[in-house]
C-alpha positions as CSV (number, residue, x, y, z in Angstrom):
1,M,79.4,113.1,120.8
2,K,81.0,109.7,121.2
3,S,77.6,107.9,121.6
4,L,76.1,109.4,118.7
5,Q,79.3,108.7,116.6
6,R,79.2,105.2,117.9
7,A,75.4,104.9,116.9
8,M,76.0,106.0,113.5
9,L,78.4,103.2,112.7
10,P,77.1,100.4,110.5
11,D,76.4,96.9,111.9
12,D,79.3,95.4,110.1
13,E,82.7,93.9,110.9
14,N,84.3,97.3,110.5
15,G,81.6,99.1,112.5
16,E,82.1,96.6,115.4
17,V,85.9,97.3,115.5
18,L,85.5,101.0,115.2
19,R,82.8,100.8,118.1
20,A,85.4,98.8,120.2
21,M,87.9,101.5,119.4
22,L,85.4,104.4,120.6
23,D,84.8,102.1,123.8
24,D,88.6,102.2,124.6
25,G,88.5,106.0,124.4
26,D,90.0,106.3,120.9
27,D,89.5,109.5,118.8
28,L,88.5,108.3,115.4
29,T,88.9,111.5,113.7
30,A,92.7,111.6,114.6
31,E,94.9,110.5,111.7
32,R,97.0,107.7,112.3
33,E,98.6,104.8,109.9
34,I,95.8,102.0,109.0
35,E,97.4,98.7,107.7
36,F,95.4,96.8,105.2
37,Y,96.5,93.0,104.8
38,L,96.0,91.1,101.6
39,V,97.4,87.4,101.2
40,F,98.3,85.3,98.3
41,A,99.2,81.9,97.5
42,E,102.3,82.6,95.4
43,A,105.1,85.3,95.5
44,E,104.6,86.3,91.9
45,Q,100.8,87.0,92.7
46,A,101.8,89.0,95.8
47,R,104.7,91.0,94.1
48,A,102.2,91.8,91.0
49,F,99.6,93.1,93.6
50,A,102.1,95.1,95.5
51,A,103.3,96.8,92.4
52,Q,100.0,97.7,91.4
53,A,98.8,98.9,94.7
54,A,101.9,101.1,94.9
55,E,100.3,103.4,92.2
56,L,97.4,104.2,94.3
57,P,97.4,107.6,95.8
58,D,98.6,108.2,99.4
59,V,99.5,104.7,100.3
60,Q,102.9,102.9,101.1
61,V,103.2,99.2,100.1
62,E,105.4,97.1,102.0
63,E,107.6,94.3,100.6
64,P,105.7,91.0,100.4
65,E,106.6,88.5,103.1
66,V,105.9,84.9,103.4
67,D,104.7,83.2,106.8
68,E,105.7,79.8,108.2
69,E,102.7,78.3,106.3
70,G,103.7,79.7,102.8
71,I,101.2,82.3,102.8
72,W,102.5,85.4,101.3
73,Q,101.3,88.8,102.7
74,V,101.4,92.4,101.7
75,A,100.5,95.3,103.9
76,V,99.2,98.7,102.3
77,V,99.2,101.5,104.6
78,R,97.7,104.6,104.6
79,R,97.7,107.7,107.1
80,M,94.1,108.5,107.6
81,A,91.3,109.0,110.2
82,A,89.7,105.7,111.4
83,S,86.5,106.7,109.6
84,H,84.1,103.7,108.5
85,A,83.8,105.0,105.0
86,G,87.6,105.6,104.4
87,I,88.4,102.1,105.7
88,T,85.5,100.3,104.0
89,G,86.2,102.0,100.7
90,L,89.9,101.6,100.7
91,E,89.4,97.8,101.7
92,H,86.9,97.2,98.9
93,L,89.5,98.9,96.3
94,L,92.3,96.8,97.7
95,A,90.2,93.6,97.6
96,T,89.1,94.3,93.8
97,L,93.1,94.5,93.0
98,A,93.9,91.4,95.1
99,K,91.3,89.4,93.4
100,E,92.8,90.2,89.9
101,H,95.9,88.6,91.3
102,A,94.2,85.6,93.1
103,G,94.6,87.1,96.5
104,H,92.0,88.2,98.9
105,P,91.8,90.8,101.9
106,D,92.8,89.7,105.7
107,G,91.8,92.5,107.6
108,W,93.3,95.6,108.8
109,S,94.7,97.2,112.0
110,C,96.0,100.4,113.5
111,D,97.4,101.8,116.7
112,P,95.0,103.9,118.9
113,A,95.2,107.6,118.1
114,D,97.1,108.7,121.0
115,A,99.8,105.9,120.4
116,A,100.0,106.7,116.8
117,E,101.9,110.0,117.2
């Protein structure tokens, strides 16, 4: 089953990450919190994005934080299965919203399903 699931993943960055998760024994069908990261140059941009993203269904938006280089990051979290379509779809939606505020996506992460509970 996992070999079929692995073979059906697209050959893109998300597909590579999901294949690696499968290879590590992860159950991609199990729900877990997946964090999507968006970055901005200015605090106002990050705050405006966060307010808009908070209106999306089934997401939690963390307060914008600034790193030591002055880059503002917002994490958007959704509890979901680690499916390629789900991750890629939300990633594209968030990228579109971030672009409206001069920001861009900076990847996503999640714990393995067995560690997520």
